[in-house]
C-alpha positions in Angstrom: 0.3 0.5 -0.1 1.8 3.6 -1.3 0.7 6.8 0.0 1.1 10.6 -1.2 0.5 13.1 1.0 1.1 17.4 1.0 0.6 19.2 3.9 -0.2 23.0 4.0 -0.5 25.2 6.9 -1.8 29.2 6.5 -2.2 32.0 9.1 -4.6 33.7 7.8 -5.8 36.8 7.3 -6.7 37.9 10.8 -4.2 35.9 12.9 -0.8 37.2 13.9 0.3 33.9 14.9 -0.4 30.4 13.7 -1.6 27.8 16.6 -1.8 24.7 13.8 0.4 22.2 13.9 0.5 19.1 10.9 2.3 16.2 10.9 2.7 13.4 8.3 4.2 9.8 9.0 3.7 7.7 5.7 6.0 5.6 7.0 3.8 4.1 9.7 0.6 5.4 7.9 -0.4 7.9 10.3 -1.0 12.2 9.5 -2.3 14.3 11.8 -3.7 18.1 12.1 -4.0 19.6 15.4 -5.9 23.2 16.3 -4.2 24.8 19.0 -7.0 26.9 21.4 -5.8 29.6 24.4 -4.7 32.6 22.5 -1.1 33.3 21.2 0.9 32.6 24.3 -0.8 28.5 24.7 -2.4 27.3 21.5 0.6 26.9 19.1 2.1 25.2 22.3 -0.2 22.6 22.3 -0.6 21.7 19.1 3.2 21.6 18.7 3.5 19.2 22.2 0.5 16.8 20.3 2.5 16.5 17.1 5.9 16.1 18.6 4.4 13.5 21.0 2.8 11.7 17.9 5.9 12.1 15.7 8.2 9.5 18.2 5.7 6.9 17.5 7.6 3.9 17.0 6.6 1.1 14.6 4.6 -1.4 15.6 3.7 -4.8 13.8 0.4 -4.3 14.1 -2.3 -1.8 13.0 -4.4 -2.3 16.7 -0.5 -1.7 18.5 0.1 1.0 16.6 -3.3 2.4 17.4 -2.8 1.7 21.0 0.7 3.7 20.8 -1.0 6.7 18.8 -3.6 6.8 22.0 -0.9 7.1 24.5 0.9 9.2 22.8 -2.4 12.1 22.7 -2.3 10.9 26.5 0.9 12.2 27.0 0.2 15.4 25.4 -2.7 16.1 27.2 -0.5 15.5 30.9 2.1 17.6 29.4 -0.4 20.7 28.1 -2.0 20.5 32.1 1.2 20.4 33.4 2.6 23.5 31.3 -0.6 25.4 32.0 -0.3 25.1 35.8 3.2 26.0 35.8 3.6 28.5 33.4 -0.1 30.1 32.5 -1.1 30.1 36.3 -3.7 26.8 35.2 -5.7 29.2 32.3 -7.3 26.8 29.9 -5.3 25.9 26.9 -5.2 22.6 24.7 -6.4 21.8 21.1 -8.7 19.8 18.5 -7.1 17.1 17.2 -7.9 14.5 14.4 -5.9 11.1 13.4 -5.9 8.9 10.4 -4.0 6.2 10.9 -4.2 3.3 8.4 -2.9 -0.1 6.6 -3.9 -2.2 4.3 -7.5 -1.8 3.4 -8.6 -0.2 7.0 -8.2 2.8 8.5 -8.9 3.9 11.8 -10.0 7.6 13.0 -9.1 9.0 16.6 -10.2 12.4 16.9 -11.2 15.0 19.7 -13.0 18.5 18.6 -14.0 19.9 15.3 -10.7 19.1 13.1 -12.0 16.9 10.6 -11.6 14.1 8.3 -13.0 13.8 5.2 -12.4 11.2 2.3 -13.7 11.5 -1.4 -14.4 8.1 -3.5 -15.8 7.8 -6.6 -16.6 11.9 -7.3 -18.2 12.3 -3.7 -17.0 13.5 -0.2 -18.4 12.2 2.9 -16.8 13.5 6.7 -16.2 10.6 8.7 -15.6 12.4 11.8 -18.1 13.5 14.5 -17.8 17.4 15.6 -17.5 17.6 19.3 -19.3 20.2 19.5 -22.8 21.6 21.6 -24.3 21.6 18.5 -23.6 17.9 17.1 -24.2 16.3 20.3 -27.1 17.7 20.7 -28.1 16.7 17.6 -29.8 20.0 16.8 -27.5 20.4 13.2 -29.1 19.8 10.1 -27.2 21.4 7.8 -23.3 22.8 7.6 -23.0 26.3 9.5 -20.1 28.3 11.0 -19.2 29.6 14.1 -20.6 32.7 13.5 -24.1 31.5 12.5 -24.7 29.4 15.7 -23.4 29.9 19.3 -24.2 26.8 19.9 -21.4 25.4 18.2 -18.8 25.0 21.2 -16.6 22.9 21.7 -17.1 20.3 24.2 -13.8 18.2 23.8 -9.8 19.1 23.2 -6.7 17.5 24.2 -5.3 19.6 27.6 -8.4 21.2 28.1 -10.8 18.7 29.9 -10.6 15.6 32.1 -11.2 12.8 31.3 -9.7 12.8 27.9 -12.0 11.0 25.9 -10.5 10.4 22.2 -12.8 8.9 19.8 -12.6 6.2 17.3 -13.8 5.1 13.8 -13.3 2.2 11.1 -13.3 2.6 7.6 -12.7 1.1 4.9 -9.5 2.6 2.1 -9.8 2.0 -1.7 -7.5 2.8 -4.2 -8.1 6.1 -5.2 -9.3 7.2 -2.3 -8.2 11.1 -1.6 -8.5 12.1 2.5 -8.4 15.4 3.8 -7.2 16.0 7.2 -8.4 19.8 8.6 -9.0 22.7 10.8 -11.8 24.5 11.6 -9.9 27.4 9.9 -10.8 25.6 6.3 -14.6 23.9 6.9 -15.6 27.0 8.4 -14.9 28.9 5.2 -15.2 26.5 2.0 -18.0 24.5 1.3 -18.6 20.5 1.3 -19.1 21.2 -2.7 -16.1 23.4 -3.1 -13.9 21.0 -1.5 -15.3 18.1 -3.8 -14.8 20.0 -6.4 -11.1 20.2 -6.4 -10.4 16.6 -5.4 -12.5 14.7 -8.0 -10.3 16.4 -10.3 -7.4 13.8 -11.0 -5.5 15.0 -13.6 -4.2 17.4 -10.8 -1.7 16.7 -8.4 -1.9 16.5 -4.6 -0.5 19.6 -4.0 -2.2 21.5 -7.1 -5.8 20.2 -5.5 -4.2 21.8 -1.5 -2.8 24.9 -3.5 -6.3 25.7 -4.9 -8.4 24.7 -2.2 -6.0 27.0 0.2 -6.0 30.1 -2.4 -10.5 29.4 -2.4 -10.4 29.9 1.5 -7.8 32.9 1.3 -10.2 34.6 -1.1 -12.6 35.3 1.6 -11.9 36.2 5.3 -10.0 33.8 6.4 -10.4 34.6 9.9 -8.6 31.8 11.3 -5.3 29.6 11.0 -6.3 27.3 8.0 -4.2 24.1 8.1 -4.7 20.7 5.9 -2.8 17.4 5.3 -4.4 15.4 1.6 -3.4 11.9 1.9 -4.4 9.5 -1.0 -3.6 6.0 -1.6 -1.6 5.5 -4.9 -3.6 2.5 -7.4 -0.8 -0.3 -7.5 0.7 -1.7 -10.8 -0.2 -4.7 -12.1 3.2 -5.9 -10.7 2.9 -4.7 -7.3 -0.8 -5.4 -6.8 0.0 -9.6 -7.9 2.6 -9.2 -5.6 0.8 -8.4 -2.5 -2.9 -9.9 -3.4 -1.9 -12.9 -1.2 -1.9 -10.2 1.5 -5.1 -9.0 0.8 -7.1 -12.4 -0.4 -10.8 -12.3 1.3 -11.1 -8.7 1.4 -13.3 -6.3 -0.4 -13.9 -2.4 -1.3 -16.6 -3.1 1.2 -14.4 -5.2 4.1 -15.6 -2.8 6.3 -18.9 -3.1 7.2 -21.6 -1.4 9.6 -21.4 -4.7 12.1 -17.9 -3.6 12.5 -18.3 -0.1 12.6 -20.9 -0.4 15.0 -19.1 -3.0 17.4 -16.3 -0.6 17.4 -18.9 2.6 18.6 -20.4 0.3 21.0 -16.9 -0.4 23.0 -16.3 3.7 23.1 -19.5 4.3 24.3 -19.1 1.8 26.9 -15.3 2.8 27.2 -16.6 6.4 27.8 -19.3 5.7 30.1 -17.0 4.4 32.7 -18.5 0.8 31.8 -15.3 -0.6 30.7 -11.4 -0.7 31.9 -8.5 0.3 29.3 -7.3 -2.9 29.3 -10.6 -4.4 28.2 -11.3 -1.9 25.4 -8.5 -2.0 23.8 -8.2 -6.0 24.2 -11.7 -5.6 22.1 -10.7 -3.1 19.7 -8.0 -5.2 18.8 -10.1 -7.9 18.3 -12.3 -6.1 15.9 -9.3 -4.6 13.6 -7.8 -7.9 13.5 -10.8 -9.3 12.0 -11.2 -6.5 9.6 -7.5 -7.0 8.6 -8.8 -10.5 8.3 -11.6 -9.7 5.6 -14.0 -11.7 8.2 -16.9 -10.2 9.6 -17.2 -9.2 13.7 -21.0 -9.1 13.8 -23.1 -11.8 14.6 -26.9 -11.9 12.8 -27.7 -8.5 14.9 -29.9 -6.2 12.9 -27.5 -3.5 11.1 -27.5 -0.1 12.9 -27.1 3.3 10.8 -23.4 4.2 12.7 -23.9 8.5 12.0 -26.8 8.7 13.6 -24.9 7.2 16.9 -22.4 9.6 16.5 -25.2 12.6 17.0 -27.4 10.9 20.1 -26.0 7.7 21.5 -29.2 7.6 23.7 -30.5 6.3 20.2 -28.4 3.3 20.7 -30.8 -0.2 21.6 -29.3 -1.7 25.1 -29.4 -4.9 23.1 -26.7 -3.4 20.8 -24.7 -1.6 23.4 -24.6 -4.8 25.1 -24.4 -7.3 22.9 -21.6 -10.3 23.0 -20.4 -9.1 19.6 -18.8 -6.3 20.9 -16.1 -8.5 23.0 -14.0 -11.5 22.3 -15.9 -14.7 21.9 -14.0 -16.3 24.8 -15.3 -13.6 27.6 -18.7 -12.5 28.7 -19.8 -9.0 29.1 -19.5 -8.0 32.8 -23.2 -7.4 33.0 -23.9 -10.9 31.9 -21.8 -11.6 34.8 -23.3 -9.2 37.3 -27.3 -10.8 36.2 -25.5 -14.5 37.0 -24.7 -13.5 40.6 -28.0 -11.8 41.0 -29.8 -14.8 39.8 -27.9 -16.9 42.1 -28.1 -14.4 45.2 -31.6 -14.6 44.9 -32.3 -18.1 44.7 -29.7 -18.9 47.8 -32.3 -16.2 49.6 -35.6 -18.2 48.4 -33.4 -21.3 49.9 -32.9 -20.0 53.2 -36.6 -18.7 53.5 -38.1 -21.8 53.1 -35.7 -24.0 55.1 -36.7 -20.8 58.1 -40.2 -21.3 57.2 -39.9 -25.4 57.5 -38.2 -25.0 60.9 -40.8 -22.7 62.3 -43.5 -24.3 60.8 -41.8 -27.5 63.0 -41.8 -26.2 65.9 -44.9 -25.0 65.8 
């Protein structure tokens, strides 16, 4: 699997300091964009701390292990930002939004905090893969794309370094030949429509650099009130000879190898972990099973009705309880904790019943 990627970052027309930071590590299959917050004394430091932590992540033998390492780097940066704020800024709020794309083979995973976004352009269509952590999105009120100036409710609800505990969202997606991915800050998406982005990215006769330049030019033609940063990543189609050499590795997979079932299973895990229903060890163990089965091209879910995962990003209460607690969200050899507790309660009730019967029989015999 080969990748091309380019980065662009611009201070915009209003700000004096660029508080954004970007990262490209095609050697690992990791790309990231961070958008600093907290003012010129803190925002750029926060975003740089996150990118610096991600830049030293080492190559891992598995995609799931790499995702764990990326998550650990984010957690380290989160703690580092909070320590810096306490020591240097008297505890003033500072942090950054973040979106990270991790990919291997035909499987990709998005990790994000805040409203920095990941888009996928495929077959002439643009799809937003991440979902903003803002009041408007999480309350399910956002029906049409609006800018921050148009919606006061579009307030960030999560940021690295600025909230405790830090919850990093995760989403699985499939990767096909010719896909183009856009990681960007809200300084870009607030100034250009999805339609205009699509018009640029579908021009396959242009280089990735030319596409990035055109997007930036469009943004700078407007007010450009915020810093503007992006990473464009493109899966490079293999030649016939190269495709034959890797066919054994990807045998059994297809372009739709990641179904709604796998996405829903991961979404279940994320929700349970963020609600404190799973420990970090349990969460990562189960997530590893999902990722590995996706890489193998197998189906993770078992007979459960398909769920539209995009609605679950907005209103998590829409998840039916049977899906949230479905055993397919865990390794087949393990029982979910709720099942164990129900079993213990049932056993306890049986013992209480037996004791009551015995006491009643004893009292009856004495009388």
